[in-house]
N, C-alpha and C positions, 0 to 999 in steps of 0.2 A: 505616559509613553504614547507613541503614535502607532496606529494600526490601520491597514487598508480594508475598507468594506465596500460591498456592492449594494446599491439601493435603486431598484427599478431601472436598471441599465446604466446607472452612473457610478463610476468608481470614486470613492471618497476617502480622504485621509482624515481620521478622527483622533482626537486626544482622548485616551481612555485610561483608567487605572491599570496598573500592572496586575496580571492574573494572580489569584491566591494559590499559594503552595500547599500541597497536601503531603501526607506521609510517604506516598509511593511515587512521587513525581520530582522533577528537577526544574528549576528556573534557568532558562538559557537566554543570554543576550545574543541576539541574532546578528551574524556577520553577513551571511548570504541566504537569500530566500529564492527558491527556484520557481519560475513562472511556467506553469504547464499550459502552453498555448492552446492545445486542443480542448482540454477540459474547461479551462477558465474562459476561453472565448465562447464556448457553448453556453456556459453559465451566464455570461454577460449578455449574449444575444437573447437568451430566454427571458432574462430579467428586463430587457429593453422593450418587450411586448407591452402593449397598452394594458391597463387594468382590466378593461372589458374583454380583450382578447385572451388574457390569461384565465379570466373567470370562466369564459366559454370553454376553453380547453380543459379546465378543471372539472367542469360539469360533464363533458364527454368522457373524460378518462376516469372519473371517480363518482359516477352518478349515484351509486349505492351509498357512498359516504355523504353526499350532498343531501339525499333524501332523509337519511338518518339524522343529519344535523338540523334539517328543517323541522323534523318531528320534535327534536329536543329544544331548539332555540327559536323556532319560527323563521319566517323569510327574512325579516329585518335583522334578526340576530345572526343568522347564517351569513348574510351579506357583510355584516360588520366583522365577523370572524375571518371571512375570506379576504376582505380588504386589509385587515391587520396583518395577515400572513403575507400577502403580496407586497406590502409596504415595509416589511421588516428589513433590517440590515443583515447582510450575509457576509460572513468572514471568508476571505479568500486565502489560498495557499495551503499546501499539505506536505512540503518537503523543504527543510532548511538546515543550516549548520551554524554553529556559534560556540560560545564559551559558557560553561555553567557558572552561575553567580550565587545559587543557593540550592540546597538539597533537602528533601523531606527527611523526617525523623527516622524512617525505616530504610533509607537508602544506604547500601553498603558498597556497591561496586563503582560508584561515581563520587567525585569530590569537587568542591569549588575550585575552579581554574581549569578543569578538564575541557578539552575541545571535543565537540560531539556533533554528530549528524542526527536529525530528528525527523520523524514521519508522523502522519496522521491528519486527516482532514478536519478533525475536531480540535487539533492541538497545534500543529506546526504551521501557524498562519504567517501571512506577511505582516509582521509586527516587530517592534524593537525588542520585546521580551516575550517569550512563550513559556507556558507550563506544560510539560510533556511527561506522560507516564514512563517509568524506567524501561518497560518492555518495548518502547518505541524509540529508544535512544541507543546509539552505539558510539564508542570512543573513536576519535580521529587522532592518529599518532602525531601528525605534523600540522601545525597551523597553516602551512603553505598549501595544504590539500583541502582546506575548508570549502573553497569555491566548487571544486569537483564533488566534494562530499555532500553538498546541498542537493544533489540529484539522487541521494541514496534511496529515497522512497520509490523513485522510478525504476531503478534497478531491482529493488525488492519485489515489485509487482511482476516484472518479467520473470524473475527467478522463481516466484511462487507458482506461476503458470507452468514452468518446466517441471517443478517438483510434483504438482498435482497431476500432470499428464503421465508421470512415472515412465518417462522415456527409457528405452533399453538400447544398448549399443547396436547400431546397424538398422534401426527402424527408420521408416520414412515419415516425416511430419510435414503438414501443410499449414502455413501461417497466413491467416486472413488479416490483411491490414499491415502496412509497413511504415507506420508512423514511428515515433521514438521508441515506444514500448515494443512494437513489433520488430523493429530493427535489433534491439537488444535481445529479444527472445530468439530471433533467428541465429544470432551469433552464439548464444548460450546453447541452443540445440546443436549447432555444429560442434561446439566444444564437448558436448555429451556424446558425440559419435553418431549423430543422426544424419540421414540424407534430408535436406531441407528444401521445400518448395515454398516460394513466396508469391502472394497475390496482392495486387494493388491496382488502382486506377490511374496512377501517375507514373509515367515512364522514368522520371528522375528518381523516384523512390525505388523503382525496380532496379535501376542501374546501381544505386547506392548499395542495395542488398546484394546484387551480383558481385560488386567489387569487394564486399565484405565476406565473401565466401559462400553465399547461398548457391545451392546447386542448380536450381531451375527457378525462373521467375516468369509470371504470366500476367497479362492485363486482361481481366474478364470481359472487357468491352471489345477486345480484338481477337480473342481466342476462345474456343470451346474447352473450357478448363476441365470439364468432366472427362472428355476424351483424352486430353493431354495428360492428366494425372493418371488415368487408367493405363495409358501407354507407358 
């Protein structure tokens, strides 16, 4: 099968064996795989840094780990381990939809032929076939909805934020960031009966949120948001 990988800033399509099925997972032939522009562009940009640049960043961010590695492996051994890590292939993708082609021995709620949406940065990759644990899979009733269903993980992230915040009817909530997840979170908060304030640096995103029902929107570069929110 084919799968998309990232290696030092370059996106590659590689031929790899299909993933192995285990008792609590399903094999899914992917029809649509969602590209998360924010997360994946950041990953690509980081991977595109020079080997030396990444190594320097690693030293500054993880100095205690580097010192420990030098004690255990020596300088040359640590450099080799760091280079191996920076040169590795990274799987991209974490939200997709498709049709089940095989089920694990202990799977009961799914069967071959079911259409499903899948999530998980370690599982729902940009690949022709993925192996996903049953707790990260949900049925899709109509095949026609598979394209939309490929965004299921994005919606789940927003919904989890709402649940963990434990919003109560009539509360006021402020959402920092109005990208895709922020926009969905804002709409969910409105549906939960909250008064919603949205903050972002781009006026087009602020307008989109306002048109979607957000009560107040502010650009922190143009407004004293502490005073405005307090008011």
